[in-house]
N, C-alpha and C positions, 0 to 999 in steps of 0.2 A: 705563659702568654701564647695565644694562638699564632703559629708561624705564618699564617696567611695574612695577618694584619700588617706586620712589617713589610711583607712583599708588596701588599697593595699600596702602602704609604710610600715606599721608595719608588715603586713603579710609577705612581702618580707624579712624584717629584721629577722623575726622568722625563715623563711625558709632557712636562711643562715647556719643553723645547728650549729651555735656557741652558746653555752650555758655555764653558769657558773657551771651548774650541769653536770658533766661528764657522768652520766648515761643517762640523757636526750639526750645529744649529740650523745652518742653511739647508743641509740635506734633509733634516727632519721636517722643516717647514715645506720643502719642495715635495716630499713624499705625501704629506697631508693634503696640500693643495692639488697635487696631481690626482690623488684619489677623489677629491671633491670634484675636480673638473671632469674626470671620467664618468662619475655617477651622474653629474648634471647633464652632460651631453647625451648619455644613454637614455635618461628619462625624457629629455626633450625630443629626441628622434623617435622614440617609441610612441610618444604622445602625438606627434605629427602623423605617424603611420596610422594610429588609431583614429585620428581625425579624418583622414582620407577614407578609411574603411567605413566610418560612420556616415560620412556624406554620400558615399556611393550607395549605401543601403537606404538611407533615409530620404535622399533626394532623387538621384537618377533611377535607382531600382524601385523606388516607390512611385515613380511617374510612369515608367514603361510597364507593360504587362508582365506579371510574373510568368504567365504561361499564355500561349495562344493555341487555339484549336481551329484548324483550317481544313479545307479540302486537300486532297492529295496534291493537286497543283495549286499553288498559292494564288494564282490569278483566276482560278475557276470560281465563279460566283454562285451563290445560292440565296434564296430569299430568307428574310427573318422568320417567316412562318415555318420554313423547312428546318430552321435551327432551334425552334422552340422546344421540341422534345429533347434534343441533345442538351440544351441549356439546363433544363430541369434535372436531367441526370447528372450533369456536371456539378450543379450547385448542391446536390444531395450528397456529394462525396465529402466525408469529414476532412476539415482543413481548408476547404474552398470557401471563401467569404463572399464571392460574387462573380458574375459573368456578364459581359455586355457585348453588343454587336460591334464588330471591328471592320473598319474599311481603311486601307492604307493606300495612298496614291502619291503621285509626284506631279508637281506643277511649277509654274514660274510666276513670281509676283513682280508687278511693275508699279512703281510710284516715284514721284519726284525725279524722273529721269534715270532711276536706278532699276536694275533687274536682278533678281535673286532666285535661284532654284530652291525649292522647299520640299520637305517631306510632309505630306498633307494627311492628317488623320480626320476621318469622318466619324463623329461621335454623337451620341444622344446624351446631352448634359446630365439629365436625371439619372440615367443608368451608369454614366461614366463615374459618378461619385462612388459606386460600389467597387470599382477596380482601379481608381487613381486618386491621388491627392493633389491634382492639378490646382484646385481652388486654393490650396494653402500657399501657393507661390505667386498668386496674382499681385502685381504691383500697381495695376490700374484696371478699371473696368470690372466686369462681372461675366461669368460664364452663362448667366441667365440671358444675356444678349444673344446667345446662339440659339435662336428659335427657328423652326422650319419656315422657310420663305423669307426670312429676314436678311439672308445673305450677309451674316456677320462672321467675322473671323477673329480668332485669338492668335496673337503672334508672340514669339519669344522676344525678350528684351533686345538681344543682339540683332535680331532680324528687323525689328522696328527701328532700331538706331541706324542700321545700314540703309533702310529705305527712307528714313527721315519722316516717319509718321507716328501719330499717337492715337489715343482713343477718340473716335469720331471721324477720323480721316478715312479716305477711301483708297483702296488698292485694287489693281486689276489682277485677277487670277486667271492665268492662261492654262488650259488643260493641255497635258502632254499627249493626250489621245487625239489623233487627227482622223476623224471619220471621213469616209468617202461618200460624197453626195453626187447627184446628177450634175452639179456645177463644178465638181472637182473636190479636192481636199481643202478643207477649211478648218482652222483651229477654233476651238470654242473658248470663249472668254466671258468673264462676268465681273462686274464691279462688286467688291465686298467692302463693307464698313468695318473698321477695326473696333471690335466690341470689348476686347480685353488684351492685356499684355502680361505675360508671366515671366518671372526671372528666377531661374534655377541656379545660375552660376556655373553652368557647364556649356559644352558645345551644343547642347540641345537648344539653347537660347538663340542660336544663329541659323538653325536649319529646320525648325519644327513649327508647324502651324496647325490649328484645329478649326474645323468648320462643322456646322450641323450636318448630321448624317444624310438627311433628305436633300439638302442643298448640294452636297457632293454628288449624290446619285444623279440629280438632275443635270448638273454641269457636265458630268462625265458619261451621261446617258447609260446609266447602269440599272435603270428601272428600280427594282427593290433589292438588287443584289448586294450582298456583303461578302467579305472574305472569310469571315468566321467569327469567333468569339474571343474576347480578351478575358483572361481568368486571373483573379487575384486570390492569394492564399494568406493565411494568418502566420505563416512561417516561410521566410524567404528561402531557407535552405531545405525545406520539405518538398520543394517542387520536384525533386528527382524521384522520390517515392510516390508522390501524388501522380506524376506523369505515368508511372507504371500502372497505377490503379486505374487511371483514366483510359489508358490504352486497352486495358483488359475489358472495359465496359463499352467503349465506343465501337461503332461498326467499322469494317474495313473501308479504306479510302479516306479516312480522317486522320490527320497528322496532329500530334501534340508536340509543341516546342516550348522551351523555357528560356529564361533570361540568360542562361549561361552561353547560349549560342551567339548572343550579340555582345554581352558585357562580361562573360565569364573570364576572358583573358585579362581584362583590367583588374578584376577582383583577385584573380590568381596572382597577378604581378604584384599587387599591393601586399598580399599575404606572404609571398616568397621574399619580397623586398624587406618586409619587417623582420622576417626570420634571419635573413642573411646579414642585414645591417646590425641587427641585435647581436649576432654572434661576433661580428667584426668589432663592434664597440665594446663587447665584453672583453676582448683582448686588450683594449685600451685600459680597462679597469684592472686587468691582470698585470699589465706593465706598471701601473701605479702601485699595485700591491708589491711588485718586485722592488720598487723604490723603498718600500717599508723595510724589506730585507736589508738593503744596502744601508739604510738609515740606522737600523738596529745594530748591524755589524760595526758600524763606525762608533755608535754609542758604547758598545761592548769594549772596543779598543780604547775609547776615551776614559772609561770607568774601570779599567783593569785594576788599578790600585784599590778603588772602593770595593770591588768584588773580592779581591784578595783579603782585605781587612775583615769583611763580613765573614769569609770562610774561616779565618783564624779566630773569630769571635764565636764560632760554633754554628754559623748558618748552614743549614742542610742544602744539598744539591737542589732539592725540590724548591726551596725558598728562592735560590738564585734564579732558577728557571722561571718561577712565577713572577719575579720582578719584571723580566723582559716580556713575558706574556701579557702582563698587565699594561706595560708601556705600549706594546704594539696594538693591543686591543683598544686602548684609549685613542691612539692615533687613528685607528680604523673607525671608531665610533664618531670622533669629531669630524674626520674627513667625510664620512658618509652623511653625517647630519648636515654639514655645510653643502655638500653636493645635492642633497634632497631639497633643501631650501632654494638653492640656486637653480636647480632643474625645474622646480615648480614655477619660479619667477620667470625663467627664460621661456617656458612653455606659454605662460599667460601673456608674455610680451611679444611672442613670435608673430602671431597673426596681425596685431595692430602695427608692428614694426614693418612687416612686409607691405601692408597697405599704405603706410606713410611713405615708404621708399618709392612705391609705384606712383603715388599721387604727386610726390615732390619732384621726381626725376623724369617721369613719363616712361620709364623703362618697365616693360611688362615682364615680371619675373615668373609669373605663372599664367601661361596661356591655356585657354580651354581647348585649343587645338592639339595640345600636347598632354595636358594633365586632365584628370576627370573633372576638376573644378578650377575656376580662375582666381581662387584665393587660398590662403593657407589655413586649413582647419586643424584644430588640435583637440585632443580629448585625454584628460588625465584619468587613468584607471588605477584604483587602489591596488589591484593585483600586480600591476607593473611596478608600482612604487615598492611594494613589499618584496617582490622578486629581486629587483635591482639592489635594494638595501641589504637583503639577506646575502646576495652574492658578494657584494663588496665586503661585508663583515666577515664572511667565511674566508674569502681570499686573504683578508688582513690577518685573520687568526692563523691561517696556514703559514703566512709569511713570517710569523714570529717563532715558529717551531725551531728552525735551524739556528738563528742567532741566540735564542734562549738556551738551546742545548750546548752551543759553543761557549757561552758564558759560564755554564755550569761545569764545563770540563777544564776551565782554567786552573792551573796549579799555583796555589798561593806562594809557595816558596820561590818559584821561578819568577813570579811577578814582582815580589817584594825585594828580590835580590838587586834589582836595578832601580828601585825607588829611592 
């Protein structure tokens, strides 16, 4: 008879976690549940980190320009006609999906007795679609309302909420540029109609507004001046190589910047946090695997008589070793399986649970002033699940080696002498 079959049968019996010794049974259950908890927590945390990474890429970094091409001094203006030749050269570079005129200003919005400083973007809605997915985040209104001469404005949801306005309401936009006239210094201001409201779920909702490019130029007396071009690429992480290619083609006095200068620290923090937290939680799984060692050692002590009888019946050392290898492996498989199911369930419930707590208690757990987004995003990656499960199974298998070897070294004569 194949010696592996009795080893598998007996190891399966021992792995049933039923023991006449209550302490042994409790430690066995504890080791299995500890492994399951470690796997579940690791999967949940990695999924949350993946969610932040995804939202940063698909929301914030999809809304802001991947790259900007400006004059050497960012406030030096040039006309759109002067940028046309450069724009054609930029769009001809492989990897660039579009370029649009770019005008960035600061202003003050007044409405309902409230005042709020804003970062104002002057855009051409038609060309903006080439470099931004702003239209995908509209909660009310349409970007088509931003027509030249209409003096319409698109506000972030947080900004609109603070000002107490909605689509169709008017706000006063005050220019931060104070021109000197024969009558003295007078601020320029103009009433704008709210034509659209966008909700990204980040701090951009509270400080960003869009107006039509020509309207911004007239209000700020910029004639036909723009700051430069916003450039969008087909690969967020190719901007570094594309930047080098653009710098080689563009004339001196033109600067090329990418998203890493403004949001690179956030992305890097998320990446580093995922790595560090993953390593720390891996230690939690390792501790759970150590419990498997303790559990098996106690099983070996509890089954000393059974092991001695098997040896006297002719069981080989390899058979005794395989019994406990099978037991430890089954504990690892069951614990990892339970952790996998629990981790997926916890990940799916994490976002709705945080939203429910915030809505029920009024406590803001995720503020856009601190985190990239004001909700808890999650994303389950099959690669993470495979990696975590493989790690847990490997540690469980390694944890069985010493107890199995110890069981195989028991001397039947010494054990049975006291039975």
